C-alpha positions in Angstrom: 93.0 81.2 77.6 95.9 79.0 78.2 99.3 79.7 79.6 102.6 77.9 79.4 104.6 76.3 82.2 106.5 78.5 84.7 110.2 78.8 83.8 111.4 76.1 86.1 111.6 72.3 86.1 108.7 70.1 87.1 105.0 70.4 86.3 103.3 73.6 85.4 101.7 75.6 88.2 99.5 77.5 85.7 97.2 75.7 83.3 95.1 78.7 82.5 94.4 82.2 83.7 91.5 82.1 86.2 88.7 84.6 85.9 88.1 87.0 88.8 86.3 84.6 91.1 89.0 82.0 90.6 91.7 84.5 91.4 90.0 85.3 94.7 90.0 81.6 95.5 93.6 81.3 94.6 94.4 84.3 96.8 92.6 82.7 99.8 94.5 79.4 99.3 97.8 81.3 98.9 97.3 83.1 102.2 96.4 79.8 104.0 99.5 78.1 102.7 101.8 81.1 103.6 100.2 81.2 107.1 100.9 77.5 107.6 104.5 77.8 106.6 104.9 80.9 108.9 103.5 79.0 111.8 106.0 76.1 111.6 109.0 78.1 110.4 108.3 80.7 113.1 109.3 78.1 115.7 112.7 78.0 114.2 113.1 81.7 114.2 111.7 82.2 117.7 113.7 79.4 119.3 117.1 80.9 118.5 116.3 84.6 119.3 116.9 84.2 123.0 119.8 81.8 122.5 122.1 83.3 119.9 123.4 86.1 122.0 123.8 83.9 125.1 125.7 81.4 123.0 128.1 84.0 121.7 128.7 85.2 125.2 129.3 81.7 126.3 132.0 81.2 123.7 133.7 84.6 124.1 133.0 85.5 127.8 132.3 89.1 126.7 129.0 91.0 127.1 130.0 93.4 124.3 130.4 90.6 121.8 127.1 89.0 122.8 125.4 91.5 120.6 127.0 89.9 117.5 124.5 87.1 117.0 121.5 89.1 116.0 123.3 91.6 113.7 125.1 88.8 111.9 121.7 87.1 111.3 120.2 90.4 110.2 123.2 90.8 107.8 122.6 87.4 106.4 119.0 88.4 105.7 120.3 91.6 103.9 122.7 89.6 101.7 120.1 87.2 100.4 117.0 89.5 100.2 117.7 90.8 96.7 118.8 87.4 95.3 115.7 85.7 96.7 113.6 88.5 95.2 115.3 88.1 91.9 114.7 84.3 92.0 111.1 84.9 92.8 110.7 87.3 89.9 112.1 84.7 87.4 110.9 81.4 89.0 108.1 82.4 91.3 107.5 82.8 95.1 107.9 79.1 95.7 111.5 79.0 94.5 112.4 82.2 96.3 110.9 81.5 99.6 111.8 77.8 99.6 115.4 78.5 98.9 115.5 80.9 101.8 114.2 78.2 104.2 116.8 75.6 102.9 119.7 78.1 103.5 118.4 78.7 107.0 118.3 75.0 107.6 122.0 74.7 106.8 122.7 77.5 109.1 120.8 75.9 111.9 122.8 72.7 111.5 126.1 74.7 111.5 125.5 76.6 114.7 125.3 73.7 117.2 128.2 72.0 115.5 130.3 75.1 115.8 129.3 75.5 119.5 130.4 72.0 120.2 133.8 72.7 118.7 134.0 76.1 120.5 134.7 77.8 117.1 133.1 81.2 117.0 133.8 82.1 113.3 131.9 79.0 112.2 129.1 79.7 114.6 128.7 83.2 113.2 128.7 81.9 109.7 125.9 79.6 110.7 124.0 82.6 112.1 124.6 84.4 108.8 123.0 81.6 106.9 120.0 81.6 109.3 119.4 85.1 108.2 117.8 83.7 105.1 114.9 82.6 107.3 114.3 86.2 108.1 114.4 87.1 104.4 111.9 84.4 103.5 109.7 85.4 106.4 109.7 89.1 105.3 109.1 88.2 101.6 106.1 86.0 102.5 104.2 89.2 103.4 104.7 90.4 99.8 103.7 87.1 98.4 100.4 87.4 100.3 99.7 90.7 98.4 100.6 89.5 94.9 97.0 88.6 94.1 95.2 90.9 96.7 92.8 93.6 95.7 94.3 97.1 96.2 92.0 97.9 99.2 92.9 94.6 100.9 96.6 94.5 100.6 97.4 95.5 104.2 94.9 93.0 105.4 96.5 90.2 103.4 100.0 91.2 104.6 98.8 91.3 108.1 97.4 87.8 108.1 100.7 86.3 107.1 102.6 88.5 109.6 100.1 87.3 112.3 100.6 83.6 111.5 104.1 83.9 112.7 102.7 84.5 116.2 102.2 80.9 117.1 105.6 79.6 116.2 107.5 82.6 117.3 105.9 82.9 120.7 106.4 79.1 121.3 110.0 79.1 120.0 111.7 81.2 122.8 110.0 79.0 125.4 111.9 76.0 124.1 115.0 77.1 126.0 114.3 74.5 128.7 113.7 71.6 126.4 116.6 72.9 124.3 119.0 72.7 127.3 117.9 69.1 127.8 118.7 68.3 124.1 122.0 70.1 124.5 123.0 67.9 127.5 122.3 64.8 125.5 124.4 66.1 122.6 127.1 67.4 125.0 126.6 71.0 123.8 126.3 74.4 125.6 122.8 74.8 127.0 121.9 77.6 124.6 122.8 75.5 121.5 120.0 72.9 122.0 117.2 75.2 120.6 118.9 75.2 117.2 118.0 71.5 116.8 114.4 72.6 116.8 115.1 75.3 114.2 116.4 72.6 111.9 113.2 70.7 111.9 111.1 73.9 111.7 112.9 75.4 108.7 112.7 72.1 106.8 109.0 71.9 107.4 108.5 75.5 106.2 110.3 74.6 103.0 108.2 71.5 102.5 104.9 73.4 103.0 105.9 76.1 100.5 107.4 73.7 98.0 104.5 71.3 97.9 101.4 73.5 98.6 102.1 76.9 97.1 100.5 76.1 93.7 99.7 77.9 91.6 102.5 80.3 92.3 101.0 83.7 93.2 103.6 85.9 91.6 103.8 84.0 88.3 100.0 84.0 88.3 99.8 87.7 89.0 102.3 88.5 86.2 100.4 86.2 83.8 97.1 87.8 84.6 98.6 91.3 84.2 100.1 90.4 80.8 96.8 88.7 79.8 94.8 91.9 80.6 97.3 94.1 78.8 97.2 91.9 75.7 93.4 91.7 75.8 93.3 95.6 75.8 95.6 95.6 72.9 93.7 92.8 71.1 96.9 90.9 70.6 97.0 88.4 73.3 98.7 85.1 72.7 99.8 82.2 74.8 103.4 83.2 74.6 102.5 86.8 75.8 100.4 85.5 78.7 102.9 83.1 80.1 106.1 85.0 79.4 107.8 81.7 79.2 106.8 80.1 75.9 108.4 81.1 72.6 110.9 83.8 72.1 111.4 86.2 75.1 111.9 89.9 74.8 115.4 91.0 75.9 115.3 91.7 79.7 117.4 94.5 81.3 120.4 93.4 83.3 119.8 92.8 87.0 122.0 95.8 88.0 120.0 98.0 85.6 116.7 96.9 87.0 117.9 97.6 90.5 119.1 101.1 89.6 115.8 101.7 87.9 113.8 100.5 90.9 115.8 102.7 93.3 115.3 105.8 91.1 111.6 104.9 91.0 111.4 105.0 94.8 113.4 108.2 95.0 110.9 110.0 92.8 107.9 109.0 95.0 107.4 110.6 98.3 104.9 107.9 99.3 107.4 105.2 98.5 110.2 107.0 100.4 107.9 107.3 103.4 107.0 103.6 103.3 110.7 102.7 102.9 111.8 104.9 105.8 109.1 103.3 108.0 110.3 99.8 107.2 114.1 100.5 107.5 114.3 102.7 110.6 111.5 100.9 112.4 113.4 97.6 112.0 116.6 99.3 113.2 114.8 100.5 116.5 113.4 97.0 117.0 116.6 95.0 116.4 118.8 97.4 118.4 116.8 97.1 121.6 115.8 93.4 121.2 119.4 92.3 120.6 120.8 93.2 124.0 117.6 92.5 126.1 118.4 88.9 126.9 121.9 89.8 127.9 120.6 92.7 130.0 118.1 90.5 131.8 120.6 87.7 132.5 123.0 90.2 134.0 120.3 91.2 136.4 119.8 87.6 137.5 116.9 86.6 135.3 116.6 82.9 134.4 116.5 81.5 130.9 112.8 80.9 131.3 112.2 84.6 132.1 114.3 85.6 129.2 112.3 83.3 126.9 109.0 84.7 128.2 110.1 88.2 127.6 111.1 87.5 124.0 107.8 85.7 123.6 105.9 88.8 124.7 108.0 90.9 122.3 107.2 88.6 119.4 103.5 88.5 120.4 103.6 92.3 120.1 105.1 92.0 116.7 102.6 89.5 115.3 99.6 88.8 117.5 97.7 92.0 116.8 98.8 92.4 113.1 95.3 91.6 111.7 94.0 94.6 113.6 97.0 96.6 112.4 96.2 95.6 108.8 92.6 96.5 109.0 93.5 99.9 110.5 96.0 100.5 107.7 93.3 99.7 105.1 90.5 101.7 106.7 92.3 104.6 108.2 95.2 104.9 105.8 98.9 104.0 105.8 100.2 107.3 107.1 98.1 107.4 110.4 99.3 103.9 111.3 103.0 104.8 110.5 102.7 107.9 112.7 101.2 105.7 115.5 104.2 103.4 115.2 106.6 106.2 115.9 104.6 107.1 119.1 104.7 103.5 120.2 108.4 103.3 119.6 109.0 106.3 121.9 106.8 104.8 124.6 108.4 101.3 124.3 111.9 102.6 124.7 110.8 104.8 127.6 109.3 101.7 129.4 112.3 99.4 128.7 115.0 101.9 129.2 113.7 103.0 132.6 112.9 99.5 133.9 116.4 98.8 135.2 116.6 95.2 136.4 112.8 94.8 136.8 111.9 92.0 134.3 108.3 92.9 134.0 109.1 96.5 133.1 111.4 95.3 130.4 108.9 92.8 129.2 106.2 95.5 128.9 108.6 97.7 126.9 109.4 94.8 124.6 105.8 94.0 124.0 105.0 97.7 123.0 108.2 97.7 120.9 106.9 94.7 119.0 103.6 96.4 118.4 105.3 99.5 117.1 107.3 97.3 114.6 104.1 95.6 113.5 102.5 99.1 112.7 105.6 100.3 110.9 106.1 97.2 108.9 102.6 96.4 107.8 101.6 100.0 106.9 105.1 100.7 105.4 105.1 97.5 103.3 101.6 98.3 101.9 102.4 101.9 101.2 105.7 101.0 99.5 104.1 98.2 97.3 101.3 100.3 96.0 103.5 103.3 95.4 105.6 101.6 92.7 104.5 100.0 89.4 104.5 96.3 88.7 107.6 96.5 86.5 109.8 97.6 89.5 107.9 96.0 92.4 110.0 92.8 92.8 113.3 94.7 92.8 111.9 97.4 95.2 110.7 94.7 97.6 114.0 93.0 97.6 115.9 96.2 98.0 113.7 97.4 100.9 114.3 94.1 102.8 118.0 94.4 102.1 118.1 98.0 103.5 115.9 97.0 106.5 118.3 94.2 107.5 121.5 96.1 106.7 120.4 99.0 109.0 119.1 96.6 111.6 122.5 94.7 111.5 124.3 97.9 112.1 122.1 98.8 115.0 122.4 95.3 116.5 126.2 95.4 116.1 126.5 98.7 117.8 124.1 97.8 120.6 126.6 95.7 122.6 129.0 98.6 122.7 126.3 101.1 123.5 125.2 99.0 126.5 128.8 98.7 127.6 129.3 102.5 127.5 126.0 103.9 128.3 123.9 101.1 129.7 120.6 99.6 128.6 118.8 102.9 129.2 121.2 104.7 127.0 120.7 102.2 124.2 116.9 102.7 124.4 117.3 106.5 124.3 119.5 106.3 121.1 117.0 103.9 119.5 114.1 106.3 120.1 115.8 109.0 118.1 115.5 106.9 115.0 111.7 107.3 115.1 112.0 111.1 114.5 113.0 111.1 110.8 110.0 108.7 110.0 107.6 110.9 111.9 108.8 113.9 110.0 108.5 112.3 106.6 105.0 110.9 107.3 103.8 114.3 108.6 105.2 116.1 105.7 103.7 113.7 103.2 100.3 113.9 105.0 100.4 117.7 104.9 101.3 117.9 101.2 98.5 115.4 100.4 96.0 117.5 102.3 97.1 120.8 100.7 96.5 119.3 97.2 93.0 118.4 98.1 
């Protein structure tokens, strides 16, 4: 059975609908390509995590404003998540993910230029654009699940999450080389790492643009349509591709989003997955945002700060294949509940460490592991709890909410530290784990009672 070209310029990605063994091979290739892109682009994300807050503090001289860098980046991710998801829906994952990496590249160019000029608004605009890298990073995990078998979705998600480990752990340790680059360019020390981010984001775009063929989302949609048409004994090439011949009228974007949100609200499982994603991200961003500033105010060097953030990122990504396997074998809810316990333990460790860098580093590692559990299990639960017609919009909306709440937490974190100290910030973040635990427990009890 043949299929027409995807609705974008250039050669077609899909010449035919593969049978089941072919789909499995395409899925393996898709995951490998996504993992490669995440490795290189992760360097760009990791290298600026420990530098953004320090650069804002350098330009403003204020500890409270140092917390602006991460929430602005998170806000940028929130603003582009739904548009990138909509672009993926219409033109495929390659277009959606690639556009995100290109926007982030523009931001990574803007930040050091603004730092050299000493212009904070322009620098924050650059950080806003870099948020698109976070959006592409997050949506890559959904791309890994487009063609995955239902019982292997969390595992596929976790492999792409895991692949970010290499680049993201290496990135924060580029602070030293970045300072050397900054001296050559006559920029503040913390601005040099953004030069590495430019190269990393461009490479991530190139990998996705050239290698993500056939496009997993377009192929998944074509295969779904082909199966439906076969069952109805009315399959045609135009029906399969969804691109050739006259198209059926499509609902407006706003109507699709409202329908997707109503769909989530009607599903306790989807609500639990969404809460795990959104509030878990808020806990992580809130604490991580002010950790570099907290450490430097206690005399830690840039190398110590970079190592701490690297350990945090290792917690986020390094064990994710094990987390994905646990979510597939034990179930999504047990892993979500484990995440809430780990969040409480992490904030206790970091919040009571004071100026001891290894205590803070241990807390940040556990914080990253908690985020991994909440994100992988929550993403899998959310994706499988909504039907295919609403899935792209739900995924985009969930990432938007994740980043909006994370941005709010990051924006408030500087003021929280100024008023109540780093320990007070950790205590406030720990409270956010309670609603997710309550939702997960309630859903688990209702499920058992029905059995």
